C-alpha positions as CSV (number, residue, x, y, z in Angstrom):
1,M,6.0,-104.6,64.8
2,T,5.3,-104.9,68.7
3,L,7.3,-103.7,71.6
4,V,5.2,-104.8,74.4
5,R,6.4,-105.9,78.0
6,T,4.4,-108.6,79.7
7,V,3.6,-107.2,83.3
8,K,4.6,-109.0,86.3
9,A,2.2,-111.9,87.0
10,G,1.6,-111.0,90.4
11,L,-0.2,-107.7,89.5
12,A,-2.3,-109.7,87.2
13,A,-4.3,-110.8,90.2
14,A,-5.7,-107.2,90.3
15,L,-8.0,-108.1,87.4
16,A,-9.8,-110.8,89.2
17,G,-12.0,-109.0,91.3
18,A,-15.2,-108.8,89.1
19,L,-18.4,-111.0,90.0
20,L,-20.6,-112.5,87.1
21,S,-23.8,-114.3,87.6
22,G,-24.0,-117.6,85.8
23,C,-23.8,-121.3,86.4
24,T,-21.2,-123.1,88.5
25,G,-18.1,-124.7,87.1
26,S,-15.6,-122.9,84.9
27,T,-15.8,-121.7,81.4
28,P,-13.2,-121.5,78.6
29,P,-12.7,-118.4,76.5
30,P,-15.7,-117.6,74.4
31,G,-16.0,-118.5,70.9
32,P,-17.0,-115.9,68.2
33,S,-16.0,-112.3,69.7
34,S,-18.3,-109.3,69.3
35,T,-17.6,-106.0,67.5
36,S,-18.7,-102.9,69.7
37,P,-20.1,-100.4,67.6
38,A,-21.7,-98.4,70.2
39,E,-18.3,-98.2,71.9
40,P,-16.1,-95.5,69.9
41,N,-12.4,-97.0,68.7
42,V,-13.7,-100.5,70.4
43,L,-13.0,-103.2,67.8
44,V,-13.7,-106.1,69.8
45,R,-15.3,-106.6,73.3
46,E,-15.4,-110.2,74.3
47,P,-15.9,-111.6,78.0
48,L,-13.2,-113.2,79.9
49,P,-13.6,-116.9,80.9
50,T,-14.8,-117.2,84.6
51,V,-14.6,-119.7,87.3
52,A,-17.0,-120.4,90.3
53,E,-15.8,-118.8,93.7
54,D,-17.5,-121.5,95.8
55,F,-18.6,-120.8,99.4
56,T,-18.7,-122.9,102.5
57,V,-22.0,-123.0,104.5
58,M,-21.0,-122.3,108.1
59,A,-24.4,-122.7,109.8
60,A,-28.0,-122.2,109.0
61,T,-31.2,-121.5,110.6
62,G,-34.7,-121.5,108.9
63,D,-33.9,-119.6,105.7
64,V,-31.3,-117.8,107.1
65,V,-27.8,-118.9,105.7
66,W,-24.4,-118.2,107.0
67,A,-21.5,-118.9,104.5
68,S,-18.0,-118.2,104.2
69,F,-16.6,-116.6,100.7
70,P,-13.6,-116.1,99.2
71,T,-12.3,-112.6,100.0
72,T,-12.6,-111.3,96.5
73,I,-16.1,-111.4,97.0
74,A,-16.6,-110.5,100.5
75,P,-13.7,-108.5,102.3
76,W,-14.6,-109.9,105.6
77,G,-15.3,-113.3,104.0
78,N,-18.5,-114.0,105.5
79,R,-21.9,-113.4,104.6
80,L,-25.5,-113.9,105.4
81,S,-28.7,-114.8,103.2
82,L,-32.0,-114.1,104.9
83,D,-34.1,-115.6,102.1
84,G,-32.5,-119.1,101.5
85,G,-29.7,-118.3,99.3
86,A,-31.7,-115.8,96.9
87,T,-29.5,-112.8,97.7
88,W,-26.6,-112.2,100.3
89,S,-26.8,-109.1,102.4
90,A,-24.6,-108.2,105.3
91,E,-21.2,-109.4,106.1
92,V,-20.0,-110.9,109.4
93,P,-17.4,-108.4,110.4
94,R,-14.9,-110.8,111.6
95,R,-12.1,-112.6,109.3
96,E,-11.3,-115.6,111.5
97,I,-14.5,-117.7,112.7
98,G,-13.4,-120.8,114.4
99,F,-17.1,-122.2,115.3
100,A,-20.5,-121.0,114.0
101,V,-23.8,-122.8,115.1
102,G,-27.3,-121.9,114.1
103,H,-30.8,-122.4,116.2
104,R,-34.1,-120.9,115.9
105,G,-33.2,-117.7,114.2
106,R,-29.9,-117.1,115.9
107,F,-26.3,-117.8,115.6
108,G,-23.4,-118.3,118.0
109,Y,-19.8,-118.1,117.0
110,A,-16.3,-117.5,117.9
111,G,-14.2,-115.1,116.1
112,G,-11.9,-112.4,115.9
113,D,-9.3,-110.8,113.8
114,D,-6.1,-111.5,115.3
115,G,-6.3,-115.0,116.3
116,A,-8.4,-114.6,119.5
117,G,-11.5,-116.5,119.8
118,V,-14.1,-114.2,121.1
119,P,-17.4,-115.7,121.6
120,Y,-20.6,-114.0,120.2
121,A,-24.3,-114.4,120.1
122,M,-25.9,-112.7,117.0
123,D,-29.2,-111.8,115.4
124,P,-28.9,-112.3,111.9
125,A,-31.0,-109.1,111.1
126,A,-28.0,-107.1,112.9
127,P,-24.9,-109.1,112.2
128,T,-22.8,-106.2,112.9
129,Q,-24.2,-105.6,116.5
130,A,-23.1,-109.3,117.7
131,T,-23.4,-109.6,121.4
132,P,-19.6,-110.7,122.9
133,L,-20.6,-113.2,125.7
134,T,-18.7,-112.5,129.2
135,W,-15.2,-113.8,128.4
136,D,-11.7,-114.3,129.4
137,D,-8.7,-115.5,127.5
138,D,-8.5,-118.6,129.4
139,G,-7.5,-121.7,127.0
140,H,-9.1,-122.1,123.5
141,I,-13.0,-122.4,122.5
142,V,-14.0,-126.2,122.1
143,A,-17.5,-125.8,121.7
144,M,-20.2,-122.6,121.0
145,G,-23.8,-122.5,121.2
146,V,-26.3,-119.5,120.3
147,G,-25.6,-118.1,123.7
148,G,-22.7,-120.2,125.4
149,G,-19.1,-121.0,124.8
150,L,-16.7,-123.4,126.4
151,T,-13.0,-123.1,126.6
152,S,-10.4,-126.2,126.9
153,T,-9.8,-125.2,130.3
154,G,-13.7,-125.6,131.2
155,L,-14.7,-122.0,131.3
156,L,-18.5,-121.9,130.6
157,M,-19.4,-118.4,129.2
158,T,-22.7,-116.8,128.5
159,A,-24.1,-113.5,127.8
160,T,-24.0,-112.4,131.8
161,A,-21.6,-114.9,133.2
162,M,-18.8,-117.2,133.3
163,G,-17.4,-119.8,135.6
164,H,-15.5,-123.0,135.3
165,V,-17.5,-126.2,135.4
166,D,-16.8,-129.8,136.3
167,F,-18.2,-132.6,134.2
168,P,-19.7,-135.7,136.0
169,A,-17.3,-138.5,136.7
170,L,-17.3,-141.4,134.1
171,P,-18.2,-144.9,135.5
172,S,-15.1,-146.6,136.6
173,T,-15.7,-149.3,133.9
174,A,-15.3,-146.7,131.0
175,G,-11.7,-147.0,130.6
176,R,-9.5,-144.4,128.7
177,A,-11.9,-142.1,126.8
178,S,-11.5,-139.3,124.1
179,H,-13.8,-136.2,124.6
180,S,-15.5,-133.6,122.5
181,Y,-17.9,-131.0,123.5
182,A,-21.4,-129.6,122.2
183,F,-24.3,-127.3,123.4
184,T,-27.8,-128.0,122.6
185,G,-29.7,-126.3,120.1
186,D,-30.5,-123.6,122.7
187,A,-27.5,-123.8,124.5
188,A,-29.4,-124.4,127.9
189,L,-27.3,-127.5,128.2
190,V,-23.4,-128.3,127.5
191,L,-22.3,-131.9,127.2
192,R,-19.0,-133.7,127.1
193,I,-19.4,-136.7,124.7
194,S,-16.8,-139.5,125.9
195,A,-15.8,-142.2,123.4
196,T,-14.6,-145.2,125.0
197,G,-13.2,-148.6,124.0
198,G,-15.8,-150.2,126.0
199,G,-19.5,-151.3,124.9
200,H,-20.7,-147.9,125.6
201,D,-19.9,-144.2,125.1
202,Y,-21.1,-141.4,127.4
203,A,-22.6,-137.9,127.8
204,G,-21.9,-135.6,130.9
205,V,-24.5,-133.2,131.1
206,V,-24.3,-129.6,132.8
207,D,-26.8,-127.0,132.9
208,T,-25.3,-123.6,131.2
209,A,-27.2,-121.3,133.5
210,T,-26.2,-122.8,136.9
211,R,-23.0,-124.6,135.7
212,K,-24.2,-127.6,137.8
213,P,-24.0,-131.1,136.6
214,L,-27.2,-133.0,135.7
215,G,-25.7,-136.5,135.4
216,T,-24.1,-138.8,132.8
217,L,-26.0,-140.6,130.1
218,E,-25.2,-143.8,128.7
219,L,-25.1,-144.0,124.8
220,P,-24.6,-146.7,122.4
221,R,-21.0,-147.2,121.3
222,A,-21.3,-145.4,117.9
223,R,-19.2,-144.0,115.0
224,Q,-20.6,-140.7,115.5
225,H,-22.2,-138.6,118.0
226,V,-24.0,-135.5,116.9
227,V,-25.9,-132.8,119.2
228,A,-28.8,-130.9,117.5
229,G,-31.9,-129.6,119.0
230,S,-32.7,-131.2,122.2
231,A,-31.2,-134.8,121.6
232,I,-28.1,-136.6,121.0
233,H,-28.3,-138.5,117.5
234,S,-26.0,-141.5,117.0
235,L,-25.0,-143.5,114.1
236,V,-24.3,-147.0,115.0
237,A,-22.7,-149.3,112.5
238,G,-22.7,-153.2,113.2
239,A,-23.0,-156.6,112.4
240,E,-27.3,-156.3,112.8
241,G,-27.0,-153.2,110.2
242,L,-27.0,-149.5,110.5
243,R,-28.9,-148.0,113.0
244,L,-29.8,-144.3,114.0
245,C,-30.4,-143.6,117.8
246,R,-31.7,-140.7,119.5
247,Q,-31.2,-139.8,123.2
248,P,-33.5,-137.1,124.5
249,L,-32.0,-134.5,126.9
250,P,-31.5,-133.6,129.5
251,S,-32.8,-137.4,130.3
252,G,-35.2,-139.9,128.7
253,A,-35.3,-143.3,127.0
254,P,-33.4,-143.6,124.0
255,A,-34.9,-144.7,120.7
256,C,-33.3,-146.4,117.8
257,Q,-34.1,-147.0,114.2
258,L,-32.6,-149.4,111.7
259,I,-31.7,-147.6,108.7
260,A,-30.0,-150.2,106.7
261,G,-29.6,-154.1,106.8
262,G,-26.6,-156.2,106.6
263,D,-23.6,-156.2,108.2
264,H,-22.2,-152.8,108.5
265,S,-19.1,-153.7,110.7
266,G,-16.3,-151.5,109.9
267,V,-18.5,-149.3,107.3
268,P,-17.5,-145.6,107.5
269,A,-20.8,-144.3,107.4
270,T,-21.4,-140.4,108.3
271,L,-24.0,-138.6,109.9
272,Y,-25.3,-135.1,108.9
273,Q,-27.9,-133.8,111.3
274,F,-30.0,-130.6,110.8
275,G,-32.3,-130.3,113.5
276,E,-34.4,-133.4,113.8
277,R,-33.7,-134.3,110.2
278,S,-30.9,-136.7,109.5
279,V,-28.8,-137.2,106.2
280,I,-26.7,-140.2,106.3
281,D,-24.1,-141.4,103.7
282,D,-23.9,-145.1,103.9
283,P,-21.1,-146.5,101.5
284,A,-23.0,-149.5,101.1
285,A,-26.3,-147.8,99.6
286,A,-26.5,-146.4,96.1
287,T,-27.7,-142.9,97.3
288,P,-27.7,-140.8,100.5
289,L,-30.6,-141.6,102.9
290,L,-32.8,-139.1,104.3
291,V,-34.3,-139.8,107.7
292,E,-37.4,-137.7,108.9
293,D,-40.4,-138.5,111.1
294,G,-39.5,-142.1,111.2
295,R,-39.1,-142.7,107.2
296,V,-36.0,-143.4,105.4
297,T,-36.0,-141.9,101.8
298,P,-33.2,-142.3,99.3
299,V,-31.9,-139.0,98.1
300,A,-31.9,-138.2,94.1
301,L,-28.4,-136.5,93.3
302,P,-28.2,-134.7,90.0
303,A,-26.6,-136.7,87.3
304,G,-23.1,-136.7,87.1
305,T,-22.7,-136.2,90.9
306,V,-19.3,-137.6,92.0
307,R,-19.1,-136.8,95.7
308,W,-21.3,-135.2,98.0
309,A,-21.3,-134.0,101.6
310,G,-23.6,-132.3,104.2
311,E,-22.8,-128.6,104.6
312,G,-23.2,-126.6,107.6
313,N,-25.1,-127.1,110.9
314,G,-28.1,-125.9,112.6
315,D,-32.0,-126.2,111.9
316,P,-32.2,-124.9,108.3
317,R,-35.6,-125.3,106.6
318,R,-34.5,-128.4,104.7
319,P,-31.3,-130.0,105.1
320,L,-28.4,-128.6,103.0
321,I,-25.7,-130.8,101.1
322,R,-23.1,-129.7,98.7
323,S,-22.4,-131.9,95.6
324,V,-19.4,-131.8,93.0
325,D,-20.1,-132.9,89.3
326,D,-17.9,-135.2,86.9
327,K,-16.6,-131.7,85.5
328,G,-15.7,-130.1,89.0
329,A,-18.3,-127.9,89.2
330,P,-19.8,-127.3,92.7
331,H,-23.5,-127.5,93.6
332,H,-25.2,-126.5,96.6
333,L,-28.7,-128.4,97.0
334,R,-31.5,-128.5,99.1
335,V,-33.0,-131.9,100.3
336,E,-36.8,-132.1,99.9
337,E,-39.0,-134.3,101.7
338,D,-39.7,-136.8,98.9
339,G,-35.7,-137.0,98.5
340,G,-35.6,-134.9,95.7
341,T,-33.0,-132.0,95.7
342,T,-33.1,-128.5,94.6
343,E,-30.1,-126.2,93.9
344,W,-30.8,-123.3,96.3
345,A,-27.5,-121.1,95.5
346,Q,-25.1,-121.0,93.0
347,A,-21.7,-120.0,93.6
348,P,-20.7,-116.4,92.2
349,R,-18.1,-116.2,89.5
350,R,-15.3,-114.1,88.7
351,A,-13.3,-113.3,85.8
352,I,-10.3,-115.0,84.9
353,G,-7.9,-112.3,83.8
354,P,-4.9,-113.4,81.5
355,V,-1.5,-113.4,82.7
356,S,0.1,-111.9,79.6
357,L,-1.2,-110.3,76.2
358,D,1.0,-109.6,73.1
359,L,-0.4,-108.5,69.9
360,T,1.0,-108.4,66.4
361,A,-0.5,-107.4,63.1
362,T,-2.4,-110.9,62.8
363,T,-2.2,-112.5,66.1
364,V,-2.9,-112.1,70.0
365,L,-1.0,-114.2,72.2
366,I,-2.5,-114.9,75.4
367,T,-1.4,-117.1,78.6
368,W,-3.9,-117.9,81.5
369,P,-3.5,-118.6,85.0
370,D,-5.5,-121.5,85.0
371,R,-3.5,-123.3,81.9
372,P,0.2,-123.3,82.9
373,G,2.5,-124.8,80.2
374,Q,0.0,-123.3,77.4
375,V,0.3,-120.0,74.8
376,E,-3.0,-119.4,73.3
377,A,-2.3,-117.7,69.6
378,R,-5.7,-116.1,68.2
379,R,-5.5,-114.8,64.9
380,F,-6.8,-111.5,64.7
381,A,-8.2,-109.1,62.2
382,R,-10.3,-105.6,62.4
383,S,-13.6,-107.9,62.0
384,G,-12.5,-109.7,65.3
385,F,-10.8,-112.8,66.3
386,G,-10.7,-116.0,64.2
387,Q,-8.7,-119.4,64.4
388,V,-7.2,-120.5,67.6
389,T,-3.9,-122.4,67.8
390,V,-2.6,-123.7,71.4
391,L,1.2,-124.0,71.4
392,E,1.4,-127.2,73.6
393,G,4.2,-128.5,75.9
394,D,5.8,-126.8,78.4
395,V,5.4,-123.3,77.5
396,P,4.9,-120.8,80.3
397,G,5.0,-117.4,78.5
398,V,5.7,-115.4,75.7
399,A,9.0,-113.4,75.9
400,A,8.8,-111.0,72.9
401,T,7.1,-110.6,69.8
402,S,7.9,-108.8,66.6
403,G,5.5,-109.1,63.1
404,S,5.6,-112.7,62.6
405,R,8.4,-113.6,65.1
406,W,7.7,-114.9,68.4
407,L,10.0,-115.8,71.2
408,I,8.5,-118.3,73.5
409,L,9.9,-119.5,76.8
410,A,9.7,-123.6,76.2
411,N,11.2,-126.2,78.2
412,E,13.7,-123.6,79.4
413,R,14.8,-122.7,76.3
414,Y,13.5,-119.6,74.1
415,A,11.8,-121.1,71.0
416,V,11.7,-119.1,68.1
417,Y,8.5,-119.2,66.1
418,D,8.2,-117.5,62.7
419,D,4.5,-117.4,61.1
420,G,3.2,-119.9,64.1
421,R,5.9,-122.6,63.2
422,Q,8.8,-123.4,65.6
423,V,12.0,-122.7,63.5
424,D,14.8,-122.3,66.0
425,H,15.6,-121.7,69.5
426,L,17.7,-118.9,71.2
427,A,20.4,-119.4,73.8
428,R,19.9,-116.3,75.8
429,R,17.0,-114.6,77.7
430,P,15.6,-111.8,75.4
431,L,14.4,-108.6,76.9
432,A,13.1,-107.1,73.5
433,L,12.5,-108.2,69.7
434,S,12.3,-105.7,66.8
435,G,12.4,-107.3,63.5
436,P,15.6,-109.7,63.4
437,Y,17.2,-108.1,66.1
438,V,17.1,-109.4,69.8
439,T,18.1,-107.2,72.9
440,C,19.6,-109.4,75.6
441,D,21.2,-109.0,78.8
442,D,24.6,-109.2,77.1
443,G,23.8,-106.9,74.2
444,V,22.0,-106.9,70.8
445,H,22.1,-110.1,68.7
446,L,20.5,-111.1,65.5
447,I,17.6,-113.9,65.4
448,T,20.2,-116.3,64.5
449,G,22.2,-116.0,67.8
450,R,25.4,-113.6,66.4
451,R,26.0,-111.0,68.7
452,L,26.2,-107.6,67.1
453,D,26.7,-105.0,70.1
454,A,28.0,-106.3,73.3
455,D,26.9,-102.8,74.9
456,G,23.7,-102.3,73.2
457,V,20.7,-102.0,75.7
458,A,17.6,-101.3,73.3
459,S,17.0,-101.6,69.4
460,F,14.5,-100.5,66.9
461,G,15.4,-102.6,64.1
462,S,19.1,-102.0,63.3
463,L,19.1,-98.7,65.1
464,V,20.8,-99.6,68.5
465,A,21.1,-97.7,71.6
466,R,24.4,-98.0,74.0
467,R,25.2,-96.2,77.3
468,V,27.9,-93.5,77.2
469,P,29.3,-91.3,79.9
470,P,27.4,-88.0,80.4
471,S,29.3,-85.2,79.4
472,K,30.7,-83.3,82.6
473,G,28.6,-80.6,83.9
474,D,25.4,-81.0,81.8
475,G,23.6,-82.3,84.6
476,R,22.5,-85.6,82.7
477,R,22.0,-88.7,84.8
478,L,21.6,-91.0,81.4
479,S,23.2,-90.8,77.9
480,L,22.6,-93.0,75.2
481,R,24.4,-93.1,71.7
482,V,22.4,-94.4,68.9
483,R,24.0,-96.1,65.7
484,N,22.6,-97.7,62.8
485,L,24.0,-101.3,62.3
486,A,22.8,-101.7,59.1
487,D,24.8,-98.6,57.7
488,P,27.9,-97.8,59.7
489,R,28.4,-94.6,57.5
490,E,25.5,-92.9,59.1
491,A,26.3,-90.8,61.8
492,S,25.4,-91.7,65.4
493,R,23.1,-89.6,67.7
494,T,23.6,-88.9,71.4
495,V,20.6,-88.1,73.6
496,G,20.6,-87.5,77.4
497,F,18.1,-87.5,80.1
498,G,18.1,-84.9,82.7
499,G,19.2,-84.9,86.4
500,N,15.6,-84.9,88.0
501,G,15.6,-88.6,88.2
502,Y,17.3,-91.9,88.1
503,E,16.9,-94.3,85.0
504,Q,14.8,-97.5,85.6
505,Q,15.2,-100.6,83.0
506,P,14.3,-100.8,80.5
507,I,15.0,-98.3,77.6
508,R,12.7,-98.4,75.0
509,M,13.0,-97.3,71.3
510,W,10.6,-97.0,68.4
511,G,11.4,-94.8,65.1
512,D,12.7,-91.6,66.2
513,W,11.8,-91.7,69.9
514,V,13.9,-93.3,72.8
515,G,12.5,-93.5,76.4
516,T,12.7,-94.7,79.9
517,T,11.3,-94.2,83.4
518,L,13.0,-92.0,85.8
519,S,12.5,-92.0,89.5
520,G,13.5,-89.5,92.0
521,R,10.6,-87.4,92.4
522,G,7.8,-89.8,91.4
523,D,7.9,-92.1,88.6
524,H,7.8,-90.3,85.4
525,A,7.9,-91.5,81.6
526,A,10.8,-89.5,79.9
527,L,10.9,-89.5,75.8
528,R,13.6,-88.1,73.6
529,E,13.2,-87.5,69.9
530,L,16.3,-88.4,68.1
531,R,16.1,-85.9,65.0
532,T,14.8,-82.9,66.7
533,G,15.6,-83.4,70.4
534,R,12.1,-82.7,71.4
535,V,11.5,-83.5,75.2
536,L,8.2,-85.0,76.3
537,E,7.9,-86.2,80.1
538,R,4.6,-87.3,81.9
539,P,4.0,-88.7,85.3
540,G,3.9,-92.6,85.3
541,Q,5.8,-95.5,84.0
542,L,6.5,-96.2,80.4
543,L,5.5,-99.5,79.9
544,A,5.5,-99.5,76.0
545,L,6.9,-97.3,72.9
546,G,5.2,-97.3,69.4
547,D,4.4,-95.6,66.2
548,G,3.7,-92.1,67.7
549,V,2.2,-93.7,71.0
550,A,3.3,-94.9,74.3
551,V,1.7,-96.7,77.0
552,L,2.0,-95.8,80.3
553,S,1.1,-97.0,83.8
554,V,-0.2,-93.6,85.3
555,P,-0.6,-93.0,89.2
556,A,-3.4,-94.4,91.3
557,D,-6.2,-92.1,92.2
558,L,-9.2,-92.5,94.5
559,D,-11.1,-94.3,91.7
560,Q,-8.2,-96.5,90.8
561,P,-5.8,-97.1,93.9
562,L,-3.8,-99.5,91.6
563,G,-3.2,-96.8,88.9
564,R,-4.4,-97.6,85.5
565,L,-3.4,-98.0,81.7
566,A,-3.2,-94.9,79.6
567,V,-2.0,-94.4,76.0
568,W,-0.1,-91.3,75.1
569,N,-0.4,-89.9,71.7
570,L,3.3,-88.5,71.3
571,T,2.0,-85.7,68.4
572,T,-0.8,-84.2,70.5
573,D,0.8,-85.1,74.0
574,E,-2.5,-86.1,75.0
575,I,-3.2,-89.1,77.5
576,T,-6.2,-91.2,77.3
577,P,-6.9,-93.6,80.2
578,L,-7.9,-97.0,79.4
579,P,-11.5,-97.8,81.3
580,G,-11.6,-100.9,83.6
581,T,-7.5,-101.3,83.8
582,S,-5.2,-101.2,86.6
583,G,-1.6,-100.1,86.4
584,G,-0.6,-103.8,86.3
585,S,-3.0,-105.1,83.5
586,P,-1.7,-107.1,80.7
587,F,-1.8,-105.6,77.3
588,G,-0.2,-105.7,73.8
589,L,0.4,-103.0,71.4
590,D,0.8,-102.9,67.4
591,G,0.4,-99.8,65.2
592,D,-2.7,-98.2,66.2
593,R,-4.1,-100.8,68.2
594,I,-4.0,-102.3,71.5
595,V,-5.3,-105.3,73.3
596,Y,-5.8,-105.2,77.0
597,A,-7.8,-107.0,79.8
598,T,-10.6,-105.0,82.1
599,D,-12.1,-106.8,85.2
600,T,-14.5,-108.6,82.9
601,D,-13.6,-108.5,79.2
602,L,-10.8,-108.5,76.5
603,V,-10.8,-105.4,74.6
604,V,-9.2,-104.8,71.3
605,R,-9.6,-101.1,70.4
606,T,-7.9,-98.6,68.0
607,I,-5.7,-95.4,69.2
608,P,-6.9,-92.4,66.9
609,G,-4.1,-90.2,65.2
610,V,-1.3,-92.5,65.8
611,A,0.6,-95.1,63.6
612,T,0.6,-92.6,60.7
613,T,4.1,-92.7,59.8
614,Q,5.2,-94.6,56.5
615,P,6.4,-98.2,57.1
616,R,9.8,-98.7,58.2
617,L,12.5,-101.4,57.2
618,L,13.4,-103.3,60.7
619,G,16.3,-105.4,59.2
620,A,17.0,-107.8,56.5
621,V,19.0,-111.4,57.2
622,G,20.4,-113.0,54.1
623,A,21.5,-116.6,53.6
624,G,22.9,-118.4,50.4
625,R,25.4,-117.8,47.7
626,A,22.7,-116.5,44.9
627,T,23.4,-119.4,42.7
628,A,20.9,-121.8,40.9
629,D,22.1,-124.5,43.2
630,E,22.0,-122.5,46.3
631,P,20.0,-119.1,46.0
632,L,20.2,-116.3,48.0
633,I,17.4,-116.1,50.9
634,L,16.7,-112.8,52.3
635,A,14.4,-112.3,55.3
636,I,12.9,-108.8,55.5
637,D,10.9,-107.2,58.5
638,A,8.9,-104.0,58.3
639,T,6.9,-102.1,60.7
640,K,3.5,-102.7,59.1
641,P,1.7,-105.2,56.7
642,L,2.4,-104.7,53.2
643,I,0.9,-105.1,50.0
644,N,2.3,-107.0,46.7
645,G,5.4,-105.3,45.5
646,T,8.6,-105.9,43.8
647,L,12.3,-106.6,44.7
648,T,15.0,-105.0,42.6
649,I,18.6,-106.3,42.1
650,S,20.7,-103.4,40.9
651,D,24.5,-103.9,39.8
652,P,27.4,-101.9,41.0
653,S,26.6,-99.2,38.4
654,G,23.0,-98.8,39.5
655,R,21.4,-100.5,36.5
656,V,18.4,-102.8,37.6
657,V,19.4,-106.6,36.4
658,R,16.6,-108.3,38.2
659,T,13.1,-107.4,39.3
660,L,11.1,-110.2,41.2
661,P,7.5,-109.9,42.4
662,T,6.9,-109.8,46.3
663,P,3.7,-111.2,47.8
664,A,1.8,-109.5,50.3
665,A,3.0,-109.4,53.9
666,P,0.0,-109.4,56.4
667,A,2.2,-109.4,59.4
668,G,4.9,-107.1,57.7
669,A,7.1,-110.0,57.4
670,L,8.7,-111.4,53.8
671,H,11.0,-114.3,54.9
672,D,11.4,-116.0,51.7
673,L,12.5,-113.7,49.0
674,R,15.0,-115.5,46.8
675,W,17.6,-114.6,44.1
676,D,19.3,-117.3,41.9
677,G,22.2,-114.7,41.0
678,R,20.7,-114.3,37.3
679,D,19.5,-111.3,35.7
680,D,15.9,-111.0,34.0
681,A,17.0,-112.8,31.0
682,G,18.2,-115.7,33.2
683,T,21.9,-115.1,32.7
684,P,24.2,-115.1,35.5
685,V,25.6,-112.1,36.4
686,P,28.9,-111.3,37.3
687,R,30.7,-111.0,40.9
688,G,30.6,-107.8,42.7
689,R,28.3,-105.5,45.1
690,Y,24.7,-105.8,44.1
691,R,22.2,-103.8,45.9
692,W,18.6,-104.7,46.5
693,T,15.5,-102.3,47.0
694,L,11.9,-103.3,48.4
695,L,9.2,-101.4,46.9
696,A,5.9,-102.1,48.6
697,T,3.3,-100.2,50.1
698,A,1.8,-100.2,53.5
699,V,-1.8,-101.9,53.7
700,D,-3.0,-99.0,56.0
701,G,-2.4,-96.3,53.0
702,T,0.5,-94.7,54.9
703,G,3.0,-94.9,51.9
704,Q,6.0,-96.5,50.5
705,L,8.4,-98.7,52.8
706,V,11.4,-96.6,53.8
707,N,14.6,-97.3,55.8
708,V,14.7,-97.9,59.5
709,T,15.6,-93.9,60.2
710,G,12.6,-92.8,57.6
711,T,15.2,-90.9,55.3
712,G,15.6,-93.2,52.5
713,A,14.7,-96.3,50.2
714,A,14.4,-99.6,51.8
715,E,17.6,-101.2,50.5
716,G,20.9,-103.1,51.3
717,T,23.8,-104.7,49.6
718,I,24.4,-108.3,48.4
719,D,28.4,-109.3,47.9
720,L,28.4,-111.6,44.8
721,G,31.2,-113.9,44.1
């Protein structure tokens, strides 16, 4: 039986911080798992599936590349590579980068941590020592260079001075214009590019050092104008074809080159400029086009590419583009002189942690954040994982498990599964499942839906706990009365939790133990033993209770600020942290095994010294009249897997009238035991109250199946007639 609670999904994000090397794209869960004989008590350690954490190139110069990474990889979000992407070194200590440009080994950018775009000049060898330009909060930044910045109010800023500039006036024939701004590569000039509705566009040129206008250049009417190095590059699409024009700065005769023939009027071509090299996306062409030293060369993209774009700006050693293949995986490519491409960097990978884990004697149930609407059921034995079944449909999560029974939230209802097959629906929201007993907000119910105790707040099989008022003057804040629904003659027991804290839901039960989490002086797990009154308390939150073991979320420390999972041996009172976990890591507990996720792996391990008690009967549900036409069908649940046994039927005098063989129960569940109301000779027995007794032994050698309290045989009554 499993008493497992799925941790909150928001905490599962703490699992996603690890980086793994490998190819781009995403990976499914691995195939065959591997055992780990070198790790004590670890049965299986399997790598978690991974996903590429792609990055965006901000700017590049030579072999120096500046990229923006997810903050799961780089806390500041920005990192530099000084060797063309082979390694990533220092971070740029700014979270908000509005502009980034590169030229001849230097960068300029505007960034900050509070929304303010402060202009900086940066030597990539010392990114933390970037030099702020002379700056005033006057408008927002509209252009950056490696040594200059321009605001929307015309404030021009350099390392030593600042002042407002006036760009040269446009010709009177220009008409209405829209403006963009840019610096030359060395930031010696700042330009206003004016796109008009007439036959020409224009560039107003200002000297950065003196802030004096140098004149206005007439540009061809173009789809794009890109300032790179010491020139304006214009992509002109028209009836005569696609042309690339280069206008030297600050003046000089422009030169145009035909890139592709045929009518390109209205063709949405795109120019990516890297220093003096151009890469053009011409929708009319089969491949990208590299323009270098007057040559036009088709670019060979990797097989399976579905889209691409240039990335970053500046003057990298070779043009940089980013492609995406037909599987959705990103690729960062360098365009070589012959048009070939080389993958210069691979996106780092991070592990995808499961949202929830549940464990039974035979199955691990997993939900993943990237597969909404699915529950993955993996058969499991001590040798490792086996067959995988995916429960399809709108199946967002596992509500509870116990033996062969699973409660799955599906289509806004709770589906009841038995041995992997859906057999029914549950109308209420379950909080816990123990054999055929379901704890809900409105009490304890049978799996068939019949409510048994409206005040029940927890159950272990047929043992049900309900709150009762504490006795006056005993200082208790919480009192629980536990009774056995299967045997009303059995006396109830009352346990109390002292006045050093307030109860936090839920109440948990297993065998003779009842527990909860108390708060008030810091969270602490509090357990009470029903038979002896023994008290155990430990710092942390009680997440699960099992056979001689509990799972805690223990308080944070310097090594693990989010806390960690730990197993608590109730016999020795020892705490064993689970390495690589956080306090919110998902897990599942069954017997002496626990499944959990670390930052990188899915782990199944044994917990030494626990689950040593005899198997207990959780409950039995009967249906039918015990006749040849309608035999009695018993569904019996136990806490452990059982080997072959026998079911005996005794008459009111105690004489055994029928002995039926029972099969093995790998999940501790015998849900199809049938009696037709006849004795061993085939003769119908008379009416009366009969008693059934299940004689079966645990697979793990811990002995004969006993009743829910561990004090007698596993038996029940049948009223015949």
